[in-house]
N, C-alpha and C positions, 0 to 999 in steps of 0.2 A: 551625499549618499547616491549611488547609481541605482536607478530603478530598472526593473526587468525589461521594459520596452526599450529603454535606451541601450541597455546591454545587448539586446537582440539586434537592434539597428546597427550598432557599432561593429557587430561581428558578421554583417551581411547575411542574417537569417540563420546563422549557425548557433550552436549552444553558447551561452554566455560563458565568460571566463569563470573559473572557480571563485576568484575574488569578487566578481560582480554578483554571482549567484549567492555567495555567502553574505554579501552586503545587503541583499534584499530578502534573505531567509528563504531562498528558492532552492530546492533540491533537484538539480537537473537530472540526476541519475534516475529518479523515479519516472520521469517522462520518457526515458530511453528504454526502460525495461517493461515490456507488457505484463500486466498482472495476470494471474492464472484465471481461467474461466470460472464462473460461479460454481458453487457446490451444488451438484445435482442430487436432489432428495428423492428422485424417482428411482425405482428399481432397487438394486442392491446398495443400500445406503452405507453399509460398512465398507464395502469396496470403494464406493465413490468418495467416502471420507478419507480413506487411506491415500487415494490418488490425489485428492485436493490437498491434503496435508503435505505430501511429498512436493507437489508443485509450489505450495505456499512456502515451505522451507527453502526451496531453491530460489524463489522470488525474493525472499528476505535477504538472502546472501547476495544475489546478483544486483539487487537495487540498493544495497547497503541499508535497507530499512532496519535490519537487525541492530545497527549502531544507534538507532534513534531511541527515544524514551518509550517506556511501556505504554503510555497514553497514546503516543503517535502510532506505535505498532498496532495497538488494539483498534484504533480508528481506521487505519489502513485495512486491516483484516475485515472489519465489519463493512467497509465500503466495497471490498472485493467479493465477499462471500455470496452476495445475491439476496434479492428481496425475500424469497421463500425461507432461506436459512436465517436471515436476519429476524424474520417474524418468529421463527422457532427459538432463536436466541432470546428475544424479548420475553418469551413465555417461561424461561428458566428462572428459578429462584436462586439468587446468590446472596451471600452476606455482603456487607458493604465493602470488604476488602477484596472480594472475588470478582468484582466488575471493574 
């Protein structure tokens, strides 16, 4: 199995081949697409949410994140959303199927 460091060295610092990335479970497309800025909870939160949601939807398409599992997509969203929004999310009540 080819590891990520070997794949990067073999390609002179360029992105690893798709086969090398797949062999190491690395998704190179995520590193090439910058995530949206964190959700701003100050000011007009409804407007900020709509803007973040639009950027998130575009990010999911551009990064191919939409093709991943629900668990992966959720973890990626919660990573990108920002600490303040994550704390708000943690305070929400969900049934076990909703999280």
